[in-house]
N, C-alpha and C positions, 0 to 999 in steps of 0.2 A: 839771135839765140840759136845755138846749135843743139839739135835733138840727136841724142845717141841712139841709133837704131838698135845696136846690140843690147843696150840697157833696156829699151822698151820690150825687146823680145824676151829678155831674161825675166822681166817683171810679169809679162803676159803668161809665160810658162809657169811661173811660180803661182800666180793667181788662179790659173786653170787647175793646177794640182790641188790647191787648197779647196777650191770649189768642188772638185771631183771627190776628194776625201770626205768633205762635209755631206755631200749628197749620198755617197756610199754608206756612211755611218748611219744616216737617217733611214735608208732602205734596209740595212742589215738589222736594225733594231726596231723596225716599225711595229712589230708585234710583242715587244718586250713588256712584261708585266701583265699581259692578258691572262696568262695561265693562273697567276696569283690573284686575279681580280683587281689589280691596281688600276686606278683611274688613269686615263690618257694624260690628263693635265699634270698629274703627279709624276708620271713617267717623263714628261718633257722637262719638268723642274728639277728632278733629282735622278733622272736616268734609270728608273726601275730599281735603284739601290743595289746595283750589281756591278759597279765599277771595280775592276780588279787592281792589283798593285801596279802593274806596268802602266796602263793607261791612266790610272788614278794618280800615280806618282808624277807623271808628266803634266797632267792638267792641274794638279795642286801646285806644282812649281810655277806654272803659268799664271797662278793667282797674282803674283807680284812681278814676275819677270816679263816686263812689257817694254814698250818704247820709252816710257819715262824712266824706267829702271836702268836700262843700258845706256841711254843718252845722258841721263842725270848723273850716273856714276862717273862716266868719262868726263863730264863737264866739271864736277867738283874736284876730281883729281888734277885736272888741268889748271883750274883757276889759281893764280899765285897766292892769294890771301887765304885760301882754304886748303887744297891738297887732299891727300888720302885721309888725313885726320878728320876731315869734315865730310867725307864720302860715307855717310852713316847708313845709307839704305841697305847695302848687302847684309851687314850684321844686324841691323835693326829689324828688318823684315824676316831674316832667318830666325832670330830669337822670338819674333811674334808667332811664327809657326810652331816653334818648340813650346812656348807658353800655351798657345792654343791647343796643341796636342795633349799637353799634360793636364790641363784643367778644364777646357771647354768642349773639346771634341766628344769625349765619352758621354757626359750628361746630355748634350744636344742630340747625339745620334741614338742613344739608348731610349730617349723619349719618343723617337719616331717623328720628330718635327719635320716640316716640309720647307719652311723658310726661317730665317733668323728672327723675324717678328712674331712667330708663333708663341713663344713663352711670354712675351710682353702682353699680347692680346689675351692670353689665357689667364694671366694674373691681374693685369691692370685694366683690361677691357678694350673694346674696339676703338673708343675715342682716343685713348692714350696710344694705342697701336698706330692710329692715323697720324698723331703728332710725331711719333718716332720715325714714321715712314719718310717724313720730309727731309731731315738731314741725310738719311740713308739714300734716298733718291738723288738728292743734290750731289752727293759724293760720287755715285755711279755715273750720272750724266755728265758732270763736269770733267770727271776723269777720262771718259770716252772722248769728249770734245778736245781735251788738251792733247791727248796722244794722236788723235786724227790730225790736229793742226800741226803737230811736230812731224808727222809722216809727210804731209804736203811740203813742208819746208825742206825735209831731207831729200825727197825725190827731186825737188827743184835744184838742189845743190849738185847732185850727181848726174841726173839725166836731162836737166833743163826742160822739163815739161811743165805745163800749167799746174799751179798748185791746187786750184779749185777742182780741176778735173781729176787729179790723183786722189784727192780726199773723197770726192763723191764716189769714184769707182771702188776704192777700198772699202768704204762704208757700205755700199750696196752689196758687195760680195759677202761681207761679214753678216749683214742683216739677212740676206737670202738663205744662207745655209743654217743660220740660227733659227729662222722661221720654219725651215723644213724639218730639222732634226732635234731642236732643243739642245739639252745638255749632251746628248750623245754626239751630235755634230761638233759642238764646242770642244768636247774632250778629245775626240779623235783628231781633229785638226790641230789641237794643241801639241800632240805628239809630233806631227810634221813640222809645225812652226818652231818648236823648241829645238828640234834637230837642225833646222835651217839656221837658227840663231847661233847655235854652238859651232857648227861647221863654217858658216859664213864669216863669223868674226875671227875664228882661229886660223882660217886660211889667210886672212888679211894681216894678222899680226906679224908673221915673219917677214913679209914683204915690206911692211912699214918700218920695222926695226932695222932692216938692211939698207934702207934708203940713205944716201950719202949725206943728206941734210940733217939726219938724226944723230944726236950724241948718245953716248952710253947712258942708259936710263938708271943704271946703278950709281953713276956719278951724280947725275942731276937730281937724284933723290935726296942727296944730303948737301950738295954744293950749288951755289948760284952760277949758272952758265948763261942761259938766255932769259931766265926769270928766276924767282925764288924757288927753292927746292920743292918738288912735287910731293914729298912726304908730308909736308904741311905740319901745322902745330896749332894748339888751342891756347890762346892767350888767357891769362888769369882772369881778366875782366869778362871774358866770354864763356867761362866755364859753365855758368848756370844756363846760358842759352844752349850750349852743346848738350847738357843733360836734359833740358826740356825737350829739345828736338829728338833726342834718342828715345826718351820715354814715349813720345808721340808715335814714333815709328814702331817701337816694340809692342806697346799696349794698344795704341790706336790702329795697328794693323790687324787686330783680331775681329772687332765687331763689324765686319763687312760681309754682305750677302755672298759676294764672289768666293769668299773663303768657306763659309758655312754651306754653300751649295755643294761644294766638293765633299765636305765632311758628311753631309746628310745623304750623299749619293753612294757612300761606301757601303760595302755589303755587311759590315758589322761595326760596332763601336771600337773594337780593337783595331780593325783595318783603318778606321778614321784616324786613330792616333798614329799608326805606323805611316800613313800617307803624309801626315803633317811633318813627321820627323824626316822622311825622305825628301820632302819639298824644301825643308830648311837646308839640307845639304845641297840640294839642287840650286837653290838661290845663291849660295856661296860660290859654287862651281861656275855658274853662268855669269857671275860678276867679274871673274878673273880677266877675260879678254877686254872688258870695258875699262878696267883699272889700267891695264897695259896700254890701251889706246890713249887714255888720258895722259899717262906718263910720257908716251911718245910725243903727244902734242906739246907738252911742256919742255921737251928735249929737242925741239926742232928749230933750226934756223930758217924761218919762213921766207927769207929773202932768196934762198937757194931753190925754192920750189916754184911751181906754176902759180901758187897762191899769191906770192910776191908781196912787196910793200909791207904794210903793217901786219902784225900778227893777229890771229882771230880775237884775242882778248882786247886788243887796241881798236879793232873794228866792231867791238861789242857783238861778236858772233861766237862767244865761248860756248853757248848752249848748243851750237852746231859742230863742236869739235870732232865728234865721231864721224859724221859724213865727210867733213873737211879732210880728215886724215885719210879716209878711204879714197877720196877723190884725188888728192894731190900727192900722196906718198905711196900709192899702190898702182900697179898696172890697171888699165881699164877693165879687163875681164875679171880681175880680183875685186875691184870696187863694186862690180855688179853683184858678185856673190854677197858682199857685205850689205849691199842695198836690199837684197832679198832677206837678209837677217833682220834688218831694221823693219822692213815691211811685215815680216812674220811676227816680230815682237809687238808691233802695234795692233795687228789684227787679233792676236791671242788675248790681248787685254780688252779691246773694244767689244768683241763678241760676248765675252764673259760678263762685262758690266751691263750691256744691253739686256741680256737674258736675266740677270739678277734683278734689275729694276722692274722688268715686266712680270717676273715671278711674284715679287712682293706685292705689286699692284693687283694682279689678277686674283691672288689668294687672299691676302690680308685686307685689302681695301674693297675690291669689288665683291668677292665671294663672302667673306666672313663679316664684313661691316655693312654691306648694302644688299646683297642678293644671296642670302643664306640658302635659298631653295634653287639656286642656279644649277643647271645640269652640267655634267662633265664636258659635254660638247660646247656648251656656252662658254665655260671657263677657258677652254682651249682657244676659242676664237678671240676672246678678250686678250689672251696672251699674245696671239699672233698680231692683233691690231696694235697692242702696246709695244711689241718688239719693233714694229715699223715706226710707230710714233716716236718712241724714245730714241731709236737709232737716227731718225730724221732730225730730231731736236739736237742731238749731239753733233751731227754733221753741220747743221745750220750754225750752231755756235762756233764750230771750228772755222767756218768760212767768214763770219761777220764780226765775231767778238775778239777784240784785241787783248782782253784781260782774262782769257779763259784759264790760264794757269793760276792767276790770282784767285779766281772763283774756286778752283779746285783746292788751293791751299786752305782757303777759309772753310770750305765744306768738309775737308778731311779733318781740320781742327775740330769742327762741330761734332763729327763722328766720335772723335776722341773724348771730348769733354762732356758730351751728352749721352751717347749710346753706350760707351764702354762702362761707365759707372752704373747705368741702368741694367746692363747685362750682368754685371757682378751682383747687383742686388737681387735680381729675379732668380738667379741660379743658386746663390750661396748665402744670402742674408735672410734670416727668418723673420717674417712678420711685416715686410714692407707692403705698402698698399698704394692705391692710385693717388692719394693726396701727397704722399712722399714723392712719388714719381713726377707729378706736376711741379712740385717745388724744386726738385733736382733739375728738371728740364730748364726752368727759368733761371736758376742759379748758374748753370753751365753756360746758357745762352748769353746772359747779361755780362758775366765776367769775361767771356771770350770776346764778344763784340766790343766790350768796353776797352779792351786792349788795343783796338784798331787793327788795320791791315794796310801797310804801306803800299803793297802791290796794287790795291784797289783804290788808293787814295782815301781810305776810310780812316778819319782821324779818331784818336782815342778819346774817351771821356772818363776813363779811369787811368790815372798815371801811377803805375806800380813803382815800388822802390828801385832806385838806380836808373830811371829812364834818362835818356839823353837825346839830343837832336843831331842830325847829319844832313849835309847837302848832297843830294843825289839827282842824277839826270833821269827824268821820267822815260820809261821804256817805249812810250808811244810818241809823246809830244817832243821828247828830247830837250825839254826845258828843265833848268835846275830848280829844284824845290826842296824845302826844308821838311824833313819827316822826323817823326818821333820813333826812337828805337827803344823797345822795352828790354832791358837787360835782365829783368826778373823772370823766373820760370812760371809765368802766369798761366800758361796752358795747362800744365800739370796741376798747379794750385786750383785752377777752375774745375778740373776733373775731380780732384779730391773733395772740393767744396760741394760739388754736385752729389758725390757719393754719400758724404756725411749728411747732406740735406735730405736725401731720400730716407735715410734711417731715422733721423731726428723727427722729421715731420710726419712720417708714418706712425711712429709711436705716440707722438703728440696728438694726432688725430684720433688714434685708437683710445688713448686715455680720456680725451675730452668727451667723446661720444659715449664710451662705455661707462664712464663715471656719472653721466647725466649732466655735466657742466654745460654741454651743448645738446639741445633737443635732438632726438633721433630723426626728426622730420627734416633737419637741415643736412643730413647725409646725402647731399644731392648727387654725389658720384657713386652712391650705392656701393661703398667700398669697405665700410666698417660694421655697421649695425643692421644691414639688410638681412633678409631671411637666410641668405646663404653665406654671406661674407664673414659673419661672426663665427660661423662654424669652422671655416677653413683658414681663418686669419693666421693662426699660429702654426699651421701645418702645410702651407703652400710653399715650401722650400725644398729644393732638391738636396737631399742628404746622402752623402756617400757612405755606403756600408762596405767597408773593405775595398773591394775592387768593383762593386756593383751598385747600381742605382736602383733603389727599391721604390716602386710606385705606391707601395702600401703606406708610405710616409704621408700620403695625401688622404684627407678625410673624405668619406663618401658624401656626395651631394646629389640630390635629385635634380636632374636638368629640367629647366622650364622652357627651353627653346627647342627648335626643330631637331630631329635626329641627325640631320646633315651637319648642323653646327656642333652639336654635342660630340659627334664622332670625329670631328675635324682634328682633334688632338688625341684620339684614342685608337689609331689604326694599328691593331695588333699584328697585322701582316707585315708592317714595316719594322717591327722590332726583331732583333736577333733571337733565334730559337732559345738560347740559354736564358735570355731575359724573361721570355714568356713562361718558360718552365718554372723559373724561380718565383715569378708572380703567382702562378697557379698554386705552388706549394705554400706560399704565404697567404693565400686567399685574398689577394689584393682586391680592393673595391674598385668599382667602375670609376674611371678618371674623367670627370667632366666638370665644366665650369660655366656658370651662367654669364652670358654677356649682358652688358648694361643696355 
């Protein structure tokens, strides 16, 4: 195995640059929020809520533009049976940012929440918040592991270095600067990383296009040359699958802590919306070179290249088409620039996911659920420990688990079918309660798991209309196996069933308890007829008034818990000035909610 010294030097310089920027950002903002009296833990989680348009736009774009995004887009454009028509991530995630900005960013930021789980715990209680933490955590950890695994494979293609060593070094650097600076380090390094992605890939494209082995991509888009046209098409029988996957990307891309961490770090609700729209445009722009690289791969006679022999799809290396194009169609020094782009993309995603997972655990599980009297210093240390633990867990999974992408597919589906309908309910549906939330959780979980997951060899126990079977080679054992293919859009149906279930069971529980058909003593979740829930049942919904969210829509409730917990959702210093002034004019009541 030949080790490319130039490549190692390029990687070392890039990693040192990222590490320097991360440490500098932490040092520059070490006293941020102190003047306003903001807790240090909150500053780490949401960056003092003073992220501007420039840095905010970059870090919001980095929410989805990561290693999986650029590699996956190139892969689907390259694959003969898919092509550009199935490369849904660029438009799907861009639309998720638009929808998030239009409907979710303003209510979440105006309330002054710190994490995505805050509204759930506020309305449904700490136990339900803990249940919703599980799919959220799974999504973040499995995503980090998947992209770290992809990075190791990419480095091995171009530089021929040990995969495990590259994964560990990359993870340690991301964990270190995230430990030191929290969201500030993540945001500032995102600026450098996205710049490297954009420059690195665009430098590579002209060299790859001009390679003698590459045919005109405008011709191969519509005509069969070396494989079917890379423009792709959607067969009639696959239409519902295409729609199901697109809805998952567009709507399932919203309820992630990595997104709301950026939303909640914006200096105002309006800024949060603007950042979402900027990031949507950024996602589309950043996808262009990946699309071109996938098209180049589909337009190449690989027998004329150093890759030789069979094409990547025939060697079952289609998922590595981006680094393969960089390695075999570009000069060495150009491929190293592209390698830096891939490394940047991976680290910009891994650090965000690790910080998001630790933020939710430290605040919503450790502080609000178990240690309501915990000091700010204690919460900071819990965050630091969990950043290291979750980062180490993701790294370990990347090294030893062969099905990490399958785990991420399943967990991202669970985020879509469980958390998204719950987020809709807690923000926009009047009168939902914990009983409806539990029912919705179970509906979404059973209906999604019931559909099976071929990548994990998880057989279905619910056979939806139109199901069929196919013979496929297992990606690890390479043995042929018969798998069930669900042609029905069961993921979106599961999400809708979860949403409807929340509404129906909430009102059913309310009717049964308040009518006396079920004794009040059986309200074991303390969600309908308790001393406080009956009072706020019909008013705990976020209602838009023109362009503003009025906290006065919530009924006053006398808190029974500690001041620390009661104040957890009422930090007036986190609200934009205009919101505070409007609340004072409306004589808004104190916004507190008793935990169970």
